[in-house]
N, CA, C and O atoms as a MOPAC input file, in Angstrom:
PM7 MOZYME 1SCF
protein

 N    -20.74500 1    16.96500 1     2.63300 1
 C    -19.49200 1    16.41600 1     2.46200 1
 C    -18.61000 1    15.96900 1     3.64700 1
 O    -18.58700 1    16.97500 1     4.35500 1
 N    -17.89100 1    15.04600 1     4.23900 1
 C    -17.20100 1    15.05500 1     5.47200 1
 C    -15.85300 1    15.64300 1     5.49500 1
 O    -15.12400 1    15.67100 1     4.50300 1
 N    -15.47900 1    16.20100 1     6.86700 1
 C    -14.44200 1    16.74400 1     6.68700 1
 C    -13.64500 1    16.38300 1     6.44600 1
 O    -12.86500 1    16.77800 1     5.57900 1
 N    -13.51300 1    14.94300 1     7.57200 1
 C    -12.33500 1    13.74400 1     7.19200 1
 C    -12.76900 1    12.75000 1     6.68700 1
 O    -13.76200 1    12.18800 1     7.14900 1
 N    -11.98200 1    12.21800 1     5.39800 1
 C    -12.49500 1    10.46500 1     5.16300 1
 C    -11.26800 1    10.17400 1     4.95700 1
 O    -10.35900 1    11.00300 1     4.91200 1
 N    -11.12200 1     8.65900 1     4.77800 1
 C    -10.18400 1     7.50700 1     4.54300 1
 C     -9.68500 1     7.47800 1     3.06600 1
 O    -10.67800 1     7.66200 1     2.36100 1
 N     -8.67100 1     7.33800 1     2.36600 1
 C     -8.61700 1     6.95700 1     0.77200 1
 C     -8.54600 1     5.34300 1     0.57400 1
 O     -7.83800 1     4.81900 1     1.43300 1
 N     -8.88900 1     4.80000 1     0.01500 1
 C     -9.18900 1     3.58000 1     0.27900 1
 C     -7.60000 1     3.33200 1    -0.60200 1
 O     -7.21000 1     4.10400 1    -1.47800 1
 N     -6.87100 1     2.15600 1    -0.16300 1
 C     -5.64600 1     1.69600 1    -1.18300 1
 C     -5.66200 1     1.91900 1    -2.59600 1
 O     -6.68900 1     1.95600 1    -3.27400 1
 N     -4.68100 1     2.04300 1    -2.95200 1
 C     -4.84200 1     2.64500 1    -4.45100 1
 C     -4.83000 1     0.96800 1    -5.21900 1
 O     -4.80200 1    -0.17900 1    -4.77300 1
 N     -4.86200 1     1.52100 1    -6.44300 1
 C     -5.23200 1     0.12600 1    -7.20800 1
 C     -4.12400 1     0.33000 1    -8.35900 1
 O     -3.95500 1     1.40000 1    -8.94400 1
 N     -3.29000 1    -1.01700 1    -8.63400 1
 C     -2.07100 1    -0.68200 1    -9.33500 1
 C     -1.81700 1     0.43600 1   -10.45100 1
 O     -0.88000 1     1.15200 1   -10.80500 1
 N     -3.12000 1     0.21300 1   -10.81000 1
 C     -2.94000 1     1.54200 1   -12.36800 1
 C     -2.22100 1     2.47100 1   -12.04300 1
 O     -1.13000 1     2.85400 1   -12.46500 1
 N     -3.26500 1     3.02700 1   -10.81400 1
 C     -3.27500 1     4.34600 1   -10.07400 1
 C     -1.80600 1     4.69600 1    -9.71600 1
 O     -0.94900 1     5.37700 1   -10.28000 1
 N     -1.83700 1     3.98200 1    -8.57900 1
 C     -0.10100 1     3.88000 1    -8.51200 1
 C      0.96200 1     4.06500 1    -9.48400 1
 O      1.95100 1     4.75900 1    -9.25200 1
 N      0.78200 1     3.51800 1   -10.44400 1
 C      1.64200 1     3.60300 1   -11.39300 1
 C      1.61200 1     4.72000 1   -12.40300 1
 O      2.55800 1     4.77700 1   -13.18900 1
 N      0.69500 1     5.57400 1   -12.48200 1
 C      0.55400 1     6.48300 1   -12.82800 1
 C      1.24100 1     7.79200 1   -12.14200 1
 O      1.83700 1     8.71800 1   -12.69200 1
 N      0.94100 1     7.55000 1   -10.63900 1
 C      2.00000 1     8.32300 1    -9.57900 1
 C      3.12700 1     8.22100 1   -10.07100 1
 O      3.65800 1     9.31800 1   -10.24200 1
 N      3.79100 1     7.26300 1   -10.41000 1
 C      4.90600 1     6.98200 1   -10.10000 1
 C      5.57100 1     7.53300 1   -11.86800 1
 O      6.56600 1     8.20500 1   -12.13600 1
 N      4.60100 1     6.94900 1   -12.72400 1
 C      5.12300 1     7.84500 1   -14.08200 1
 C      4.99400 1     9.12400 1   -14.46200 1
 O      5.25900 1     9.62700 1   -15.55400 1
 N      4.48100 1     9.71900 1   -13.28400 1
 C      4.46600 1    11.61400 1   -13.40400 1
 C      4.68200 1    12.09200 1   -12.71700 1
 O      4.10300 1    13.12100 1   -12.37000 1
 N      6.03700 1    11.36100 1   -11.94200 1
 C      6.98000 1    11.53100 1   -10.72300 1
 C      6.30500 1    12.90500 1    -9.54900 1
 O      6.69400 1    14.04100 1    -9.27800 1
 N      4.89600 1    11.87400 1    -9.01500 1
 C      4.41200 1    12.75500 1    -8.40400 1
 C      4.11500 1    11.94500 1    -7.02200 1
 O      2.96500 1    12.09700 1    -6.60800 1
 N      4.85700 1    11.21200 1    -6.33600 1
 C      4.84100 1    10.12800 1    -5.05600 1
 C      5.20400 1    11.59300 1    -4.20400 1
 O      4.53200 1    11.44100 1    -3.18400 1
 N      5.61400 1    12.37400 1    -4.12700 1
 C      5.91400 1    13.49800 1    -2.67200 1
 C      4.97400 1    14.12000 1    -2.76100 1
 O      4.38000 1    14.28600 1    -1.69600 1
 N      4.26100 1    14.87500 1    -4.21500 1
 C      2.61200 1    15.67000 1    -3.91000 1
 C      1.70600 1    14.61300 1    -3.66400 1
 O      1.12000 1    15.06900 1    -2.68100 1
 N      1.21000 1    13.55200 1    -3.87800 1
 C      0.12800 1    12.35600 1    -3.64600 1
 C      0.12400 1    12.18600 1    -2.14000 1
 O     -0.93300 1    12.19800 1    -1.50800 1
 N      1.60900 1    11.98800 1    -1.41900 1
 C      1.82000 1    12.44800 1    -0.40500 1
 C      0.96200 1    13.06800 1     0.47600 1
 O      0.14200 1    12.69700 1     1.31600 1
 N      1.48600 1    14.38700 1    -0.05900 1
 C      1.14200 1    15.66800 1     0.57000 1
 C     -0.20100 1    15.69000 1     0.45800 1
 O     -0.79300 1    15.94100 1     1.50800 1
 N     -1.02700 1    15.45500 1    -0.74900 1
 C     -2.03300 1    15.66100 1    -0.81300 1
 C     -3.31900 1    14.71500 1    -0.07600 1
 O     -4.40100 1    15.23600 1     0.19400 1
 N     -2.99200 1    13.12000 1     0.22500 1
 C     -3.55300 1    12.39500 1     0.63000 1
 C     -3.67000 1    12.41500 1     1.94100 1
 O     -4.62600 1    11.92000 1     2.53700 1
 N     -2.44400 1    13.14600 1     2.63100 1
 C     -2.41300 1    13.51400 1     4.19400 1
 C     -3.70900 1    14.58900 1     4.20400 1
 O     -4.82400 1    14.31800 1     4.65100 1
 N     -3.45300 1    15.40000 1     3.82800 1
 C     -4.19600 1    16.78700 1     3.55800 1
 C     -5.81700 1    16.59300 1     3.22900 1
 O     -6.72000 1    17.26000 1     3.73400 1
 N     -5.92800 1    15.79100 1     2.50700 1
 C     -7.15800 1    15.21700 1     2.57400 1
 C     -7.91900 1    14.31400 1     3.69000 1
 O     -8.98600 1    14.71200 1     4.15800 1
 N     -7.44500 1    13.31700 1     4.02400 1
 C     -7.52300 1    12.93200 1     5.16100 1
 C     -8.03400 1    13.45100 1     6.23200 1
 O     -9.13100 1    13.13300 1     6.69300 1
 N     -7.17600 1    14.39200 1     6.75800 1
 C     -6.77700 1    15.00100 1     7.75500 1
 C     -8.44900 1    16.37900 1     7.25900 1
 O     -8.95700 1    16.68100 1     8.33800 1
 N     -9.02200 1    16.92000 1     6.37700 1
 C     -9.43000 1    18.13100 1     6.03100 1
 C     -9.60600 1    17.82600 1     4.49800 1
 O     -8.72000 1    18.17600 1     3.71900 1
 N    -10.74400 1    17.17300 1     4.04800 1
 C    -10.99100 1    17.06000 1     2.83800 1
 C    -11.18300 1    18.59300 1     2.00400 1
 O    -10.64600 1    18.88100 1     0.93500 1
 N    -12.32900 1    19.68400 1     3.01700 1
 C    -11.86400 1    21.05200 1     2.67000 1
 C    -10.74700 1    21.78900 1     2.45000 1
 O    -10.92100 1    22.70700 1     1.64900 1
 N     -9.43700 1    21.66600 1     2.99200 1
 C     -8.32300 1    22.04200 1     2.66800 1
 C     -8.27900 1    22.36900 1     1.76100 1
 O     -8.36500 1    21.51000 1     0.88400 1
 N     -8.07900 1    24.17900 1     1.23100 1
 C     -8.40300 1    25.07500 1     0.25300 1
 C     -7.09500 1    24.68700 1    -0.51200 1
 O     -7.48500 1    24.69200 1    -1.67900 1
 N     -6.20400 1    24.46200 1    -0.52700 1
 C     -5.10200 1    23.73300 1    -1.86100 1
 C     -5.37200 1    22.55200 1    -2.50200 1
 O     -4.72800 1    22.14000 1    -3.46700 1
 N     -6.58700 1    21.82600 1    -1.84500 1
 C     -6.67300 1    20.35700 1    -2.61700 1
 C     -7.96700 1    20.92900 1    -3.60900 1
 O     -8.15000 1    20.30700 1    -4.65600 1
 N     -8.92400 1    22.17400 1    -3.28200 1
 C     -9.61800 1    22.52400 1    -3.98700 1
 C    -10.43900 1    21.63100 1    -4.82100 1
 O    -10.61600 1    21.66400 1    -6.03900 1
 N    -11.09800 1    20.49600 1    -3.56900 1
 C    -12.22500 1    19.55700 1    -4.12900 1
 C    -13.42600 1    20.20500 1    -4.84300 1
 O    -13.98100 1    21.29100 1    -4.67700 1
 N    -13.69000 1    18.98300 1    -5.86100 1
 C    -14.78100 1    19.98400 1    -6.77400 1
 C    -15.80300 1    18.81100 1    -7.07900 1
 O    -15.20600 1    17.81700 1    -7.49400 1
 N    -17.17100 1    18.64700 1    -6.98900 1
 C    -18.45900 1    18.06800 1    -7.85900 1
 C    -17.90900 1    18.38500 1    -9.09000 1
 O    -17.79100 1    19.58300 1    -9.34400 1
 N    -17.44300 1    17.34000 1   -10.14000 1
 C    -17.68800 1    17.49000 1   -11.44200 1
 C    -18.69700 1    17.07200 1   -12.12800 1
 O    -19.19000 1    16.01500 1   -11.73300 1
 N    -19.29400 1    17.70300 1   -13.28700 1
 C    -19.94200 1    17.65200 1   -14.06200 1
 C    -20.48000 1    16.17600 1   -14.90700 1
 O    -19.44500 1    15.56800 1   -15.18000 1
 N    -21.29100 1    15.64700 1   -15.24600 1
 C    -22.33700 1    16.25300 1   -14.42700 1
 C    -22.78000 1    15.57900 1   -13.02800 1
 O    -22.96000 1    14.36200 1   -13.06900 1
 N    -22.90500 1    15.99900 1   -12.23900 1
 C    -22.96800 1    15.95200 1   -10.40000 1
 C    -23.90700 1    14.89700 1   -10.74500 1
 O    -23.33500 1    13.97600 1   -10.16200 1
 N    -24.64500 1    14.51300 1   -11.12200 1
 C    -25.65900 1    12.80200 1   -10.78500 1
 C    -24.50500 1    11.99200 1   -10.59300 1
 O    -24.30900 1    11.34900 1    -9.56200 1
 N    -23.78000 1    12.01300 1   -11.51800 1
 C    -22.48300 1    10.28000 1   -11.42300 1
 C    -22.02200 1    10.76500 1   -10.44700 1
 O    -21.42800 1     9.71700 1   -10.19300 1
 N    -21.61200 1    11.67600 1    -9.29300 1
 C    -21.11600 1    11.62400 1    -8.00900 1
 C    -19.34300 1    11.46100 1    -8.28200 1
 O    -18.70000 1    11.03900 1    -7.32000 1
 N    -18.71300 1    11.73400 1    -9.35000 1
 C    -17.33900 1    12.15900 1    -9.41600 1
 C    -16.59400 1    13.63300 1    -8.76300 1
 O    -16.70200 1    14.79000 1    -9.16700 1
 N    -16.10100 1    13.28100 1    -8.03100 1
 C    -15.15200 1    14.31200 1    -7.58300 1
 C    -13.12700 1    14.33600 1    -8.18000 1
 O    -12.60700 1    13.41500 1    -8.81000 1
 N    -12.58900 1    15.29200 1    -7.85100 1
 C    -11.19900 1    15.80700 1    -8.14500 1
 C    -11.08700 1    16.45900 1    -7.10900 1
 O    -11.97800 1    16.95000 1    -6.41600 1
 N     -9.62300 1    16.48500 1    -6.93200 1
 C     -9.05000 1    16.97700 1    -6.30300 1
 C     -7.63200 1    17.65100 1    -6.74300 1
 O     -7.60400 1    17.63700 1    -7.97300 1
 N     -6.48800 1    18.21500 1    -6.23300 1
 C     -5.23000 1    18.70100 1    -6.65000 1
 C     -4.62900 1    18.23100 1    -6.48800 1
 O     -4.72600 1    17.55200 1    -5.46600 1
 N     -3.53300 1    18.12400 1    -7.23300 1
 C     -2.28400 1    17.36500 1    -6.76500 1
 C     -0.89500 1    18.52800 1    -6.83400 1
 O      0.01100 1    18.68500 1    -6.01500 1
 N     -1.11200 1    19.11300 1    -7.92200 1
 C     -0.42700 1    20.25600 1    -8.19600 1
 C     -1.10300 1    21.04600 1    -9.78200 1
 O     -1.90600 1    20.50500 1   -10.54200 1
 N     -0.67400 1    22.02300 1    -9.89800 1
 C     -1.51800 1    22.60600 1   -10.93100 1
 C     -1.64000 1    21.92500 1   -12.14100 1
 O     -2.61200 1    22.24900 1   -12.82300 1
 N     -0.91500 1    21.08300 1   -12.57000 1
 C     -1.00700 1    20.32500 1   -13.53800 1
 C     -1.90000 1    18.83100 1   -13.64800 1
 O     -2.28100 1    18.33400 1   -14.70800 1
 N     -2.12700 1    18.25400 1   -12.25400 1
 C     -2.34800 1    16.67600 1   -11.71100 1
 C     -3.31700 1    16.59100 1   -11.28000 1
 O     -3.05100 1    16.87200 1   -10.11100 1
 N     -4.82900 1    16.31500 1   -11.31700 1
 C     -5.87100 1    16.27700 1   -10.01700 1
 C     -6.30700 1    14.79400 1    -9.98600 1
 O     -6.41600 1    14.20500 1   -11.06100 1
 N     -6.61500 1    14.02600 1    -8.59600 1
 C     -7.10500 1    12.93100 1    -8.81800 1
 C     -8.50800 1    12.57000 1    -8.71300 1
 O     -9.14900 1    12.92000 1    -7.72200 1
 N     -9.02700 1    11.91300 1    -9.63200 1
 C    -10.38800 1    11.93000 1    -9.12300 1
 C    -10.80100 1    10.57700 1    -8.64200 1
 O    -10.41700 1     9.42800 1    -8.86100 1
 N    -11.43700 1    10.96000 1    -8.13700 1
 C    -12.61000 1    10.05300 1    -7.26400 1
 C    -13.50400 1    10.06500 1    -6.79500 1
 O    -13.98700 1    11.15700 1    -6.49500 1
 N    -14.40700 1     8.47900 1    -6.39100 1
 C    -15.91100 1     8.77200 1    -6.10200 1
 C    -15.94300 1     8.49800 1    -4.41900 1
 O    -14.79200 1     8.46800 1    -3.98500 1
 N    -16.77100 1     8.33100 1    -3.57100 1
 C    -17.24700 1     7.85700 1    -2.62700 1
 C    -18.03400 1     6.66000 1    -2.62500 1
 O    -19.15000 1     6.48500 1    -3.11200 1
 N    -17.26800 1     5.83200 1    -1.98500 1
 C    -18.39400 1     4.19500 1    -2.07600 1
 C    -18.16500 1     3.72800 1    -0.44200 1
 O    -17.02300 1     3.73500 1     0.01700 1
 N    -18.69800 1     3.54200 1    -0.05600 1
 C    -18.85700 1     2.71200 1     1.40800 1
 C    -18.06700 1     3.88900 1     2.14700 1
 O    -17.02400 1     3.37200 1     2.54800 1
 N    -18.08700 1     4.94700 1     2.43100 1
 C    -17.69100 1     6.08900 1     3.27400 1
 C    -16.48000 1     6.39500 1     2.94800 1
 O    -15.93200 1     7.04300 1     3.84000 1
 N    -15.71900 1     6.16800 1     1.88700 1
 C    -14.26400 1     6.02100 1     1.51500 1
 C    -14.30700 1     6.69000 1     0.50200 1
 O    -15.42200 1     6.87200 1     0.01300 1
 N    -13.15400 1     7.26900 1    -0.14300 1
 C    -12.62800 1     7.87400 1    -1.35100 1
 C    -11.89400 1     6.56000 1    -1.62400 1
 O    -11.10700 1     5.93800 1    -0.91100 1
 N    -12.41100 1     6.28100 1    -2.97500 1
 C    -11.49200 1     5.63600 1    -3.80500 1
 C    -10.78400 1     6.15200 1    -5.24100 1
 O    -11.19900 1     6.19800 1    -6.39900 1
 N    -10.09300 1     6.35000 1    -4.89200 1
 C     -9.49000 1     7.48300 1    -6.29700 1
 C     -9.49400 1     6.47800 1    -7.51100 1
 O     -9.24600 1     5.28000 1    -7.36900 1
 N     -9.74600 1     6.96800 1    -8.51000 1
 C     -9.60800 1     5.65000 1    -9.57300 1
 C     -8.98600 1     6.34000 1   -11.17200 1
 O     -9.12400 1     5.81100 1   -12.27500 1
 N     -8.36700 1     7.50600 1   -10.89900 1
 C     -7.49100 1     8.49000 1   -12.36400 1
 C     -6.83500 1     9.37500 1   -11.46600 1
 O     -7.20500 1     9.94000 1   -10.43700 1
 N     -5.57200 1     9.35500 1   -12.22700 1
 C     -4.76500 1    10.37500 1   -11.92300 1
 C     -5.26000 1    11.46700 1   -13.19100 1
 O     -6.03700 1    10.96800 1   -14.00500 1
 N     -4.99000 1    12.46000 1   -13.34300 1
 C     -5.44100 1    13.08900 1   -14.72900 1
 C     -4.60200 1    14.69000 1   -15.08300 1
 O     -4.37400 1    15.61300 1   -14.30000 1
 N     -4.43600 1    14.63000 1   -15.83000 1
 C     -4.12000 1    16.53100 1   -16.45300 1
 C     -5.34600 1    17.21400 1   -16.40800 1
 O     -6.29700 1    16.72800 1   -17.02000 1
 N     -5.48900 1    18.33600 1   -15.74000 1
 C     -6.41500 1    19.41400 1   -15.56400 1
 C     -6.10600 1    20.39700 1   -16.49600 1
 O     -5.04600 1    21.02000 1   -16.45200 1
 N     -6.79800 1    20.54100 1   -17.17500 1
 C     -6.54300 1    21.97500 1   -18.29600 1
 C     -7.87300 1    22.71800 1   -17.96700 1
 O     -9.06900 1    22.43100 1   -18.02700 1
 N     -6.93400 1    24.09200 1   -17.49200 1
 C     -7.95100 1    25.47100 1   -17.21200 1
 C     -7.75900 1    25.97100 1   -19.09800 1
 O     -6.82500 1    25.87600 1   -19.89400 1
 N     -9.43100 1    26.60200 1   -19.20900 1
 C     -9.11100 1    27.50600 1   -20.32500 1
 C     -9.23400 1    28.53300 1   -19.75000 1
 O     -9.04900 1    29.59700 1   -20.34000 1

């Protein structure tokens, strides 16, 4: 995985989800960290199971994560989701 990675412009449904969950400031901070250093420890980037699907996540806060895949060398965020730990 690369150290620096650009995030493609967000789809309108993802932007709506960020607004609906009041995550605008947290999104801006996480996006900046991600684009400067995808391995930044506070992002906790993970390759999700099953690994062959190539879906990753990174942390916005303790509750929310951004799901993404890498396409044409850029990260494409496709969902903001709640993260539950057991």
